C-alpha positions as CSV (number, residue, x, y, z in Angstrom):
1,M,0.0,0.1,-0.1
2,A,1.5,3.0,-1.2
3,Q,1.9,6.1,1.8
4,K,0.4,9.1,0.9
5,D,3.1,12.0,0.8
6,N,2.5,14.4,3.9
7,K,4.8,16.8,2.4
8,T,2.8,20.2,2.1
9,P,4.0,22.3,-1.0
10,K,5.9,25.0,0.3
11,M,4.5,28.5,-0.3
12,P,6.6,30.8,-2.0
13,K,8.3,33.5,0.0
14,F,7.2,37.0,0.2
15,N,9.0,39.7,-2.0
16,P,8.2,43.5,-1.7
17,Y,8.5,43.8,-5.2
18,W,4.9,41.6,-5.7
19,I,3.5,45.0,-4.2
20,Y,4.7,47.4,-6.9
21,G,3.4,44.3,-9.4
22,I,0.0,44.6,-7.9
23,V,-0.2,48.3,-8.0
24,A,1.0,48.2,-11.6
25,V,-1.8,45.8,-12.3
26,A,-4.6,47.7,-10.7
27,L,-3.7,51.0,-12.4
28,I,-4.1,48.9,-15.8
29,F,-7.4,47.5,-14.9
30,I,-8.7,50.8,-14.1
31,S,-7.8,52.3,-17.2
32,T,-9.2,49.8,-19.2
33,M,-12.3,49.4,-17.3
34,G,-12.8,53.4,-17.7
35,S,-11.9,53.4,-21.4
36,S,-15.5,51.4,-22.3
37,S,-17.2,54.5,-21.2
38,A,-14.7,57.2,-22.3
39,P,-15.9,59.9,-24.9
40,Q,-14.8,60.1,-28.3
41,S,-12.2,62.5,-29.1
42,L,-13.6,64.8,-32.0
43,A,-11.6,67.4,-34.0
44,Y,-12.8,71.1,-33.8
45,G,-13.4,71.2,-37.4
46,T,-15.2,68.1,-37.5
47,F,-17.6,69.5,-34.8
48,E,-18.0,72.7,-36.3
49,K,-19.2,71.0,-40.0
50,K,-21.0,67.5,-38.7
51,L,-22.4,68.3,-35.3
52,L,-23.1,72.0,-34.1
53,G,-25.0,72.6,-37.1
54,R,-27.7,69.8,-36.8
55,D,-30.2,68.2,-34.3
56,G,-29.8,65.8,-31.5
57,I,-27.3,67.6,-29.2
58,A,-29.0,67.6,-25.8
59,K,-26.3,69.6,-24.1
60,I,-22.4,71.3,-24.5
61,V,-20.3,71.7,-21.3
62,I,-17.7,74.0,-21.8
63,I,-14.9,73.6,-19.3
64,R,-13.0,76.8,-19.1
65,N,-9.9,75.8,-17.5
66,E,-9.0,73.3,-19.9
67,L,-10.6,74.9,-23.1
68,K,-12.4,71.3,-23.8
69,A,-16.3,70.7,-24.5
70,E,-18.2,67.7,-23.7
71,V,-20.9,67.2,-26.0
72,T,-24.2,65.1,-25.1
73,L,-26.4,63.8,-27.6
74,N,-30.0,62.8,-27.0
75,V,-30.7,59.4,-26.6
76,D,-32.7,58.7,-29.8
77,S,-30.2,60.8,-31.6
78,V,-27.2,58.4,-30.9
79,D,-27.7,56.2,-34.1
80,N,-27.5,59.1,-36.4
81,Y,-23.8,60.0,-35.2
82,R,-22.3,56.5,-35.3
83,E,-20.0,57.3,-38.1
84,L,-18.6,59.7,-35.9
85,F,-17.2,56.9,-33.4
86,A,-13.9,55.0,-34.3
87,N,-15.6,51.9,-32.9
88,E,-19.4,51.8,-33.7
89,Q,-20.1,49.1,-31.6
90,N,-18.9,50.4,-28.6
91,V,-20.9,53.6,-28.4
92,P,-21.0,55.4,-24.9
93,T,-24.8,54.4,-23.6
94,S,-24.6,57.8,-21.5
95,G,-23.1,61.2,-22.0
96,P,-20.9,62.7,-22.7
97,H,-20.3,61.2,-26.1
98,F,-18.0,63.5,-27.7
99,I,-15.0,65.6,-26.1
100,V,-13.8,68.6,-28.5
101,D,-10.7,70.7,-27.6
102,I,-12.0,74.4,-28.6
103,P,-9.3,76.7,-29.7
104,S,-10.8,79.4,-27.4
105,I,-14.0,80.6,-25.3
106,D,-14.4,83.4,-27.9
107,S,-14.2,81.4,-31.1
108,F,-16.8,78.9,-29.9
109,E,-19.3,81.2,-29.0
110,A,-18.9,83.1,-32.5
111,S,-19.6,79.7,-34.1
112,R,-22.3,78.9,-31.8
113,K,-24.3,82.3,-32.3
114,A,-23.7,82.1,-36.1
115,V,-25.2,78.3,-35.9
116,E,-28.1,79.7,-33.8
117,E,-28.9,82.4,-36.0
118,A,-29.0,80.5,-39.0
119,R,-31.4,77.9,-37.5
120,H,-33.2,80.1,-35.3
121,K,-32.9,77.6,-32.3
122,E,-31.0,77.8,-29.1
123,I,-28.2,75.4,-28.3
124,V,-28.0,74.8,-24.5
125,V,-24.2,75.5,-23.0
126,Y,-22.9,75.3,-19.6
127,Y,-19.8,76.5,-18.7
128,E,-17.8,75.0,-15.7
129,Q,-14.3,75.5,-14.1
130,R,-13.2,72.1,-12.9
131,T,-10.3,71.0,-10.8
132,S,-9.1,67.4,-10.5
133,F,-8.1,66.6,-6.6
134,F,-6.2,63.4,-7.3
135,G,-4.3,65.0,-10.2
136,D,-3.5,67.9,-8.7
137,I,-2.0,66.0,-5.6
138,L,-0.3,63.4,-8.1
139,S,1.1,66.2,-10.1
140,V,2.8,67.4,-6.8
141,I,3.7,64.2,-5.1
142,W,5.1,62.3,-8.5
143,P,8.6,64.1,-8.8
144,I,9.2,63.5,-5.0
145,L,8.0,59.9,-5.4
146,L,10.3,59.7,-8.2
147,M,13.5,61.1,-6.3
148,V,12.5,58.8,-3.4
149,I,12.6,55.9,-5.6
150,L,15.9,56.6,-6.9
151,Y,17.5,57.6,-3.8
152,V,16.3,54.0,-2.6
153,V,17.7,52.4,-5.2
154,L,21.0,54.4,-5.1
155,F,21.4,53.6,-1.4
156,R,20.5,49.8,-1.6
157,R,23.6,49.8,-4.5
158,M,26.0,51.6,-2.2
159,A,25.3,49.8,0.9
160,G,26.2,46.6,-0.8
161,G,23.5,45.4,-2.8
162,G,21.0,42.6,-1.5
163,G,18.4,45.0,-0.3
164,A,20.4,46.4,2.5
165,G,17.5,49.2,2.6
166,I,18.4,53.1,2.4
167,F,18.5,53.1,6.4
168,S,20.8,50.2,6.8
169,V,23.8,51.9,5.1
170,G,25.5,52.2,8.8
171,K,24.7,48.7,9.6
172,S,27.3,45.8,9.6
173,Q,27.6,43.6,6.5
174,A,28.9,40.7,8.6
175,K,27.8,37.1,7.6
176,M,26.9,35.2,10.6
177,V,27.3,31.5,10.9
178,D,25.5,29.6,13.3
179,K,25.2,25.9,14.7
180,D,22.3,25.3,12.2
181,S,24.7,26.9,9.2
182,N,26.1,24.3,6.9
183,V,29.8,24.5,7.6
184,N,31.6,21.3,6.4
185,V,35.1,22.7,7.3
186,T,36.6,21.3,10.7
187,F,40.0,21.3,12.3
188,K,40.6,17.8,10.6
189,D,40.2,19.2,7.2
190,V,43.4,21.5,8.0
191,A,46.6,19.9,7.6
192,G,49.7,20.9,8.9
193,L,49.5,24.1,11.1
194,S,49.6,22.0,14.6
195,G,50.7,24.8,16.9
196,A,48.0,27.0,15.2
197,K,45.4,24.4,15.5
198,E,46.3,23.8,19.0
199,E,45.8,27.8,19.9
200,L,42.5,28.0,18.2
201,E,41.3,24.5,19.4
202,E,41.4,25.7,23.2
203,I,40.0,28.8,21.9
204,V,36.6,26.9,21.0
205,E,37.5,24.8,24.3
206,F,37.0,27.9,26.0
207,L,33.4,28.5,24.5
208,R,32.5,25.2,25.0
209,H,33.5,24.5,28.8
210,P,34.3,28.1,30.1
211,E,34.1,26.9,34.0
212,K,37.1,24.7,33.3
213,Y,39.3,27.9,33.0
214,T,37.5,30.0,35.3
215,E,37.2,28.0,38.1
216,L,41.3,28.9,38.6
217,G,40.6,32.4,38.0
218,G,41.4,32.5,34.5
219,K,40.0,34.7,32.2
220,I,38.9,33.5,28.3
221,P,41.3,35.5,25.7
222,K,39.8,38.6,24.3
223,G,41.5,38.1,20.7
224,A,43.7,36.3,18.5
225,L,45.7,37.3,15.6
226,L,46.3,35.0,12.7
227,V,49.8,36.5,11.0
228,G,51.6,34.7,8.0
229,P,52.4,34.7,4.1
230,P,49.3,34.6,1.7
231,G,47.9,31.2,1.1
232,T,49.4,29.7,4.7
233,G,45.5,28.9,5.5
234,K,44.5,32.0,7.8
235,T,41.1,31.8,6.8
236,L,40.8,28.0,6.3
237,L,41.5,28.0,9.9
238,A,39.0,30.4,10.6
239,K,36.7,28.4,8.8
240,A,37.4,25.4,10.8
241,V,36.7,27.7,14.2
242,A,33.2,28.4,12.8
243,G,32.5,24.4,12.0
244,E,33.7,23.5,15.2
245,A,32.8,26.1,18.1
246,N,28.9,25.8,18.0
247,V,28.3,29.4,18.7
248,P,27.5,32.6,16.4
249,F,30.3,33.2,14.0
250,F,30.1,36.7,12.6
251,S,32.6,36.8,9.9
252,M,33.6,40.3,7.8
253,S,36.3,41.8,6.0
254,G,38.2,44.5,6.9
255,S,37.5,46.6,3.6
256,D,33.6,46.0,4.6
257,F,33.8,48.7,7.2
258,V,35.4,51.0,4.7
259,E,32.8,53.5,3.0
260,M,32.4,56.3,1.0
261,F,30.4,58.2,3.4
262,V,31.7,59.6,6.6
263,G,30.9,57.8,9.8
264,V,29.9,55.0,8.3
265,G,32.6,52.7,9.2
266,A,32.6,53.4,13.2
267,S,28.8,52.9,12.8
268,R,29.4,49.2,11.3
269,V,31.7,48.4,14.0
270,R,29.3,49.4,16.7
271,D,26.3,47.5,15.1
272,L,28.9,44.6,14.6
273,F,29.7,44.4,18.2
274,K,26.2,45.0,19.2
275,K,24.8,41.6,17.3
276,A,27.7,39.5,18.8
277,K,27.2,40.8,22.4
278,D,23.4,40.0,21.9
279,K,24.4,36.2,20.8
280,A,27.3,35.9,23.4
281,P,29.2,33.4,23.6
282,S,30.5,34.5,20.1
283,I,33.3,35.2,17.7
284,I,34.1,37.8,15.4
285,F,36.3,36.8,12.4
286,I,37.8,40.1,10.6
287,D,39.5,39.0,7.7
288,E,42.7,41.4,6.2
289,I,42.3,43.5,9.3
290,D,44.8,45.8,7.8
291,A,42.6,47.4,5.7
292,I,41.3,49.2,8.9
293,G,44.3,48.3,11.2
294,R,47.2,50.4,9.7
295,A,49.3,52.7,12.0
296,R,47.3,56.2,12.7
297,G,49.2,59.2,12.1
298,R,51.8,57.6,9.5
299,N,53.0,60.4,7.3
300,G,50.7,62.6,9.0
301,G,49.5,65.3,6.8
302,F,50.1,63.7,3.2
303,S,48.3,60.4,3.2
304,S,46.1,60.3,6.2
305,N,42.7,58.9,5.8
306,E,40.5,60.4,8.8
307,E,37.6,58.1,8.1
308,R,40.0,54.9,8.3
309,E,41.3,56.0,11.2
310,N,37.7,56.9,13.1
311,T,36.9,53.4,12.3
312,L,39.9,51.9,13.6
313,N,39.3,54.3,17.2
314,Q,35.8,52.7,17.3
315,L,37.5,49.2,16.6
316,L,39.8,50.0,19.6
317,T,37.1,51.0,21.8
318,E,34.8,48.3,21.5
319,M,37.5,45.4,21.8
320,D,38.8,47.0,24.9
321,G,37.5,50.3,25.9
322,F,35.3,51.2,29.0
323,G,32.5,49.0,28.5
324,T,32.6,45.2,28.7
325,N,32.5,42.9,25.8
326,S,32.1,39.7,27.9
327,G,31.9,36.5,26.0
328,V,32.8,38.1,22.7
329,I,36.1,36.5,21.1
330,I,37.8,38.4,18.3
331,L,39.7,36.5,15.5
332,A,41.6,38.6,12.8
333,A,43.6,37.8,10.0
334,T,46.7,39.5,8.3
335,N,49.6,39.0,6.3
336,R,51.0,42.9,7.0
337,A,51.4,42.5,10.9
338,D,54.5,45.0,10.5
339,I,51.8,48.0,9.8
340,L,49.2,47.2,12.1
341,D,48.7,49.9,14.8
342,R,50.7,49.2,18.0
343,A,47.2,50.0,20.1
344,L,45.7,47.1,18.1
345,M,48.5,44.5,19.0
346,R,48.5,45.0,22.7
347,A,47.4,42.8,25.3
348,G,43.7,42.7,26.0
349,R,42.7,43.3,22.6
350,F,44.7,40.7,20.6
351,D,45.9,38.5,23.4
352,R,47.7,36.0,21.3
353,Q,49.4,36.2,18.2
354,I,49.2,32.9,16.3
355,S,52.0,32.5,13.6
356,V,50.9,30.7,10.8
357,E,54.1,30.1,8.5
358,L,54.8,28.3,5.4
359,P,54.6,24.7,5.8
360,D,57.8,22.3,6.2
361,I,58.4,19.1,4.3
362,H,56.5,17.1,6.9
363,E,53.3,19.8,6.9
364,R,53.7,19.8,3.0
365,D,53.1,16.0,3.1
366,A,50.2,16.3,5.2
367,I,48.8,18.9,2.9
368,F,49.3,16.9,-0.2
369,E,47.5,14.0,1.4
370,V,44.2,16.4,1.6
371,H,44.7,17.7,-1.9
372,L,45.0,14.1,-3.5
373,R,41.7,12.9,-2.1
374,P,39.6,13.9,-4.9
375,L,42.3,13.1,-7.8
376,K,42.3,9.7,-9.7
377,L,45.5,8.9,-9.3
378,A,47.9,5.9,-11.1
379,T,48.0,2.8,-9.1
380,D,51.8,2.8,-8.7
381,F,52.0,6.4,-7.5
382,D,54.3,7.1,-5.2
383,R,53.3,10.5,-3.4
384,S,56.6,10.7,-1.2
385,F,58.3,12.6,-3.4
386,L,55.8,15.6,-3.8
387,A,56.9,17.3,-0.4
388,K,60.6,17.4,-1.2
389,Q,59.9,18.7,-4.5
390,T,58.0,21.6,-3.2
391,P,59.8,23.4,-0.8
392,G,58.9,27.1,0.1
393,F,55.3,25.9,-1.3
394,S,52.2,27.5,0.9
395,G,49.0,25.5,1.1
396,A,47.4,27.3,-1.7
397,D,50.7,26.6,-3.9
398,I,50.1,22.9,-3.2
399,A,46.1,23.2,-4.0
400,N,47.0,24.7,-7.3
401,V,50.1,21.9,-7.9
402,C,46.9,19.3,-7.8
403,N,44.6,21.3,-9.8
404,E,47.6,21.9,-12.5
405,A,48.4,18.2,-12.4
406,A,45.0,16.6,-13.2
407,L,44.5,19.7,-16.0
408,T,47.9,18.4,-17.5
409,A,46.8,14.7,-17.5
410,A,43.2,15.6,-18.9
411,R,45.2,17.8,-22.2
412,K,47.1,14.6,-22.5
413,G,44.2,12.3,-22.8
414,K,45.4,10.2,-19.6
415,K,42.5,8.5,-17.4
416,E,44.6,8.8,-14.6
417,V,46.9,11.3,-12.8
418,D,50.8,10.1,-12.5
419,K,54.3,11.5,-11.5
420,Q,55.2,12.9,-14.3
421,D,51.9,15.0,-14.6
422,F,53.0,16.8,-11.2
423,L,56.4,16.9,-12.5
424,D,55.3,18.8,-15.5
425,A,52.9,21.0,-13.2
426,I,55.5,21.8,-10.6
427,D,57.5,23.2,-13.8
428,R,54.8,25.0,-15.3
429,I,53.7,26.8,-12.1
430,V,57.3,28.0,-11.2
431,G,58.8,28.5,-14.5
432,G,55.9,29.1,-16.6
433,L,54.7,27.4,-19.9
434,E,57.2,26.2,-22.3
435,K,58.0,28.6,-25.5
436,K,59.5,26.3,-27.8
437,N,58.5,28.4,-31.0
438,K,60.3,31.3,-29.5
439,I,62.8,33.1,-32.1
440,I,66.5,32.6,-30.7
441,T,69.3,32.8,-33.2
442,P,72.0,30.1,-32.8
443,E,74.3,32.9,-31.3
444,E,72.0,33.6,-28.6
445,R,71.3,30.2,-28.1
446,R,75.1,29.2,-27.6
447,A,75.3,32.2,-25.2
448,I,72.3,31.1,-23.0
449,A,73.8,27.5,-22.8
450,I,77.3,29.0,-21.9
451,H,75.4,31.3,-19.0
452,E,73.2,28.7,-17.5
453,A,76.4,26.1,-17.5
454,G,78.3,28.7,-15.6
455,H,75.5,28.7,-13.0
456,A,75.4,25.1,-13.1
457,T,79.4,24.3,-12.7
458,I,79.5,26.8,-9.7
459,S,76.8,25.3,-7.9
460,W,77.9,22.0,-8.4
461,L,81.6,22.6,-7.0
462,L,80.8,25.2,-4.1
463,E,79.1,23.3,-1.4
464,G,77.4,26.0,0.6
465,A,75.2,26.7,-2.8
466,H,71.9,24.9,-3.2
467,P,72.6,21.6,-5.4
468,L,71.3,22.2,-9.1
469,V,69.4,18.9,-10.3
470,K,68.0,20.5,-14.0
471,V,69.0,23.0,-16.1
472,T,67.6,24.0,-19.3
473,I,67.9,26.4,-22.2
474,V,64.3,25.9,-23.6
475,P,62.5,29.4,-23.1
476,R,60.0,29.3,-20.2
477,G,57.8,32.6,-19.5
478,K,60.1,35.5,-20.1
479,A,63.3,33.2,-19.3
480,L,65.4,32.2,-21.9
481,G,66.8,29.6,-19.9
482,A,66.0,28.2,-16.3
483,A,67.8,26.3,-13.6
484,W,66.1,24.2,-11.1
485,Y,67.4,23.7,-7.6
486,L,66.7,21.4,-4.5
487,P,67.5,24.3,-1.3
488,E,67.8,22.7,1.8
489,E,65.4,23.7,4.4
490,R,67.5,25.5,7.1
491,Q,66.8,27.9,9.6
492,L,70.1,29.5,10.1
493,V,72.1,30.7,7.2
494,T,76.1,31.4,7.6
495,K,78.1,34.2,5.8
496,E,80.0,31.4,3.9
497,Q,76.5,29.9,2.2
498,I,75.5,33.4,1.0
499,L,78.7,34.1,-0.5
500,D,78.5,30.5,-2.0
501,E,75.0,31.3,-3.3
502,M,76.2,35.0,-4.6
503,C,79.0,33.4,-6.3
504,S,76.9,30.7,-7.9
505,T,74.5,33.3,-9.1
506,L,77.3,35.4,-10.9
507,G,78.6,32.3,-12.3
508,G,76.5,33.0,-16.0
509,R,77.8,36.4,-16.4
510,A,81.4,35.0,-15.7
511,A,80.9,32.4,-17.9
512,E,79.7,34.9,-20.8
513,E,82.7,37.0,-20.0
514,N,85.5,34.2,-19.8
515,V,84.4,32.1,-23.0
516,L,82.5,34.8,-25.5
517,G,85.1,37.9,-24.0
518,R,81.6,40.1,-23.7
519,I,78.6,40.2,-21.4
520,S,74.9,40.5,-22.1
521,T,71.7,41.8,-20.6
522,G,70.6,38.3,-19.7
523,A,72.1,38.4,-16.1
524,L,70.0,41.3,-15.2
525,N,67.8,39.2,-13.0
526,D,71.1,37.7,-11.2
527,L,72.5,40.9,-10.8
528,E,69.6,42.1,-8.8
529,K,69.3,39.3,-6.3
530,V,73.1,39.8,-6.0
531,T,72.5,43.4,-5.0
532,R,70.1,42.7,-2.9
533,S,72.0,40.0,-1.1
534,A,75.0,42.0,-0.6
535,Y,73.2,45.2,0.9
536,A,71.5,42.5,3.4
537,L,75.0,41.1,4.2
538,V,75.9,44.8,5.2
539,S,73.3,46.4,6.7
540,Y,70.8,43.7,7.9
541,Y,72.9,40.9,8.9
542,G,75.9,42.7,10.1
543,M,78.4,40.5,8.5
544,S,80.6,43.4,7.1
545,D,84.2,43.4,7.8
546,K,83.9,47.3,8.5
547,I,80.3,47.4,9.7
548,P,80.2,44.1,12.1
549,N,77.4,43.7,14.3
550,I,75.2,46.3,13.3
551,S,71.8,46.0,11.7
552,Y,69.5,48.7,10.2
553,Y,66.6,46.0,9.6
554,D,63.2,46.8,11.0
555,S,61.2,43.8,11.8
556,T,58.4,45.9,12.9
557,G,57.7,47.9,9.8
558,Q,56.9,51.1,12.2
559,S,60.2,52.8,12.3
560,D,60.2,56.2,13.2
561,Y,62.7,57.1,10.6
562,A,60.0,58.5,8.1
563,F,61.9,61.2,6.2
564,S,65.8,59.8,7.0
565,K,67.6,57.0,7.1
566,P,69.1,55.8,10.7
567,Y,72.7,56.3,9.6
568,S,74.8,59.2,8.3
569,E,75.8,59.9,4.9
570,T,79.2,58.8,5.8
571,R,77.9,55.1,6.9
572,A,76.0,55.1,3.6
573,T,79.1,55.7,1.5
574,V,80.8,52.7,3.6
575,I,77.7,50.2,3.3
576,D,77.7,51.1,-0.7
577,S,81.7,50.4,-0.7
578,E,81.2,47.0,1.3
579,A,78.4,46.0,-0.9
580,S,80.2,46.9,-3.9
581,K,83.3,45.0,-2.5
582,I,81.5,41.7,-2.1
583,V,79.9,41.5,-5.3
584,E,83.3,42.4,-7.0
585,T,85.1,39.6,-4.8
586,Q,82.2,36.8,-5.5
587,Y,82.5,37.8,-9.6
588,A,86.2,37.4,-9.6
589,R,86.2,34.1,-7.4
590,A,83.3,32.8,-10.2
591,K,85.7,33.8,-12.9
592,S,88.5,31.8,-11.4
593,I,86.5,28.5,-10.5
594,L,85.4,28.7,-14.1
595,S,88.9,29.2,-15.5
596,E,90.2,26.2,-13.4
597,N,87.2,24.1,-14.9
598,A,87.2,25.7,-18.5
599,E,87.2,22.2,-20.2
600,K,84.6,20.5,-18.0
601,H,82.3,23.9,-18.1
602,M,82.5,23.8,-21.9
603,Q,81.5,20.0,-22.0
604,L,78.5,20.8,-19.8
605,A,77.4,23.6,-22.3
606,N,78.1,21.6,-25.4
607,L,76.0,19.0,-23.9
608,L,73.2,21.6,-23.0
609,L,73.1,22.7,-26.7
610,E,72.6,19.0,-27.7
611,R,69.9,18.0,-25.3
612,E,68.5,21.4,-24.2
613,V,67.6,19.4,-20.9
614,I,70.4,18.1,-18.7
615,F,69.9,16.7,-14.9
616,S,72.2,16.0,-12.3
617,D,73.4,12.9,-13.2
618,D,74.9,14.6,-16.4
619,L,76.7,16.8,-13.7
620,E,77.9,14.1,-11.5
621,H,79.2,12.4,-14.8
622,I,81.2,15.4,-15.6
623,F,82.5,17.0,-12.3
624,G,82.1,14.1,-10.2
625,P,79.9,13.4,-7.0
626,R,79.0,16.7,-5.4
627,K,80.5,17.2,-2.0
628,G,78.3,17.0,0.9
629,A,75.2,15.7,-1.7
630,K,72.3,13.9,-0.5
631,P,71.2,10.4,-1.6
632,A,70.8,10.0,-5.5
633,E,67.1,9.2,-4.7
634,E,66.4,12.5,-3.0
635,A,68.1,14.8,-5.6
636,S,67.2,12.9,-9.0
637,E,63.6,14.7,-9.0
638,K,62.8,18.0,-10.4
639,P,62.3,20.4,-7.5
640,K,61.1,24.0,-7.4
641,E,63.0,26.3,-9.0
642,E,64.2,28.8,-6.4
643,P,66.1,32.3,-6.9
644,K,69.7,31.7,-7.0
645,A,70.6,33.9,-4.3
646,E,67.4,34.4,-2.6
647,L,68.2,35.1,1.0
648,P,65.8,34.5,3.7
649,E,63.8,36.9,5.8
650,A,65.9,38.5,8.5
651,P,65.8,36.1,11.5
652,T,64.5,37.3,14.7
653,D,66.0,37.0,18.3
654,G,66.9,33.1,19.1
655,E,66.7,32.0,15.7
């Protein structure tokens, strides 16, 4: 026996635009209803010739203020004038039957008197002064109504759309997520970032079981700031908190507070915190908080934004002002913590600063596990090499690698994604698409081979340089040649390692000068990196002979030296001299190493010209095993293309 469907049909949701439609339909209906008894419009000339001088007119009503004449016929005379009606079948049953525009009262009176004298019969004429109350009101209200409609539409658009309304411009645009919302992201979906997850899991635990901590006299943290490079998973962590907390979660971007109207930003901050306090315990998440949290008073009269500063002042007051915000926790994310206002960073507002850094090799492996789930991989696919080949990749980069590998396999018509697809995807993301059809003369091609062979030779012979595992002279992106390195994931970098990297980077230009006797513009990128490294050695790391143990690096980004350098012109001259000396020394060293290994260098360049792509095995065959080399299985893959002399960021104290 079939069961009856007890589901009642859902009624459509009410839409305010229905009211506009109903009013329009009503107006159309009224106009059509009135059209059936409307008098026939008649030209004045026709009225004089065919109507005024004939019998059958019951009366004529002259409307003075409109210069119109309403003509009513006798009931028994209507059939005699049917030819004057546009629709002979739709003749008004009662008067007036015709309406005539008259030139003037005097002209009509002259015509009427002439007819009366000719026929010796009086024509009944009435004069009226009519006023339309509804028409007069409409003529006054219609322009105002039109302006109000335009005002409402414009305000809705400027207030962010979605029917925000004219009076809700200053209302918070935050999206609220509660336990009934369908948020599928949890901490299990966030691979790596174990330290950051522990901090946020503890905050979620605060909200679930606050008595566990308050019994000992502790207080729930008021705020946590997620700081890290782009693509490392800050917003993903916030989504996981929303999925785990089971409390109202208000999500908003820092730019949502900024508006073209004065005072709107501060008003939205007040409204956001009011909503959060009404639903406490709750969480507020502000993404990209640097949009409103920049340091106040920087470059005072030149680029200050008073509205943004007012918004920041209101945010500071709401987070830890005279009032209380019990039960409201603030989460924020930024990749530019160095420009945030110091008042925003202090304890009591953001009690915790959670660092979300680039993943290490073990964390990258866990992230790959997450992004490989939806892919259809080959049965013999070994995923252990992926984390090794992507040093310096963020979580977003890894997601892009997996997606690009799937696209590459589909482009080749494969049914599964294999190892080579991932290697090609990494090459394409790092170096760009191959451009084999790029026009290069034989002389240029030989110069490129000598240049790239110079990099490869010195990087293989110097222990401190990153080991090179692949060199190509096939153009990729804007580069005419490319070299792939497998950099070691080291936390501390010695002066010797930096100098070896600089020497390897200068190997391309040194090879051109040694072999060709001339230099080219192909080393522009190399020189840029070397110059930056040299100045970092002198002015940041304090590794110069003449300026030892002095650093002018500002890790806070809030230096008070807005219009002058923190050193004299004399010291600037010394810095320039030391940087230039370091570069020249390493360039001479590169030329010397290439001169000592000239035969092997040219053998490598000729092999590169022949094959276009060579790997670490070819370098080992020519130069022998590399000093301090890792096992062959770790160095045989294609790694990420790393800058040849890129220095790590200035280490903080304790590194």
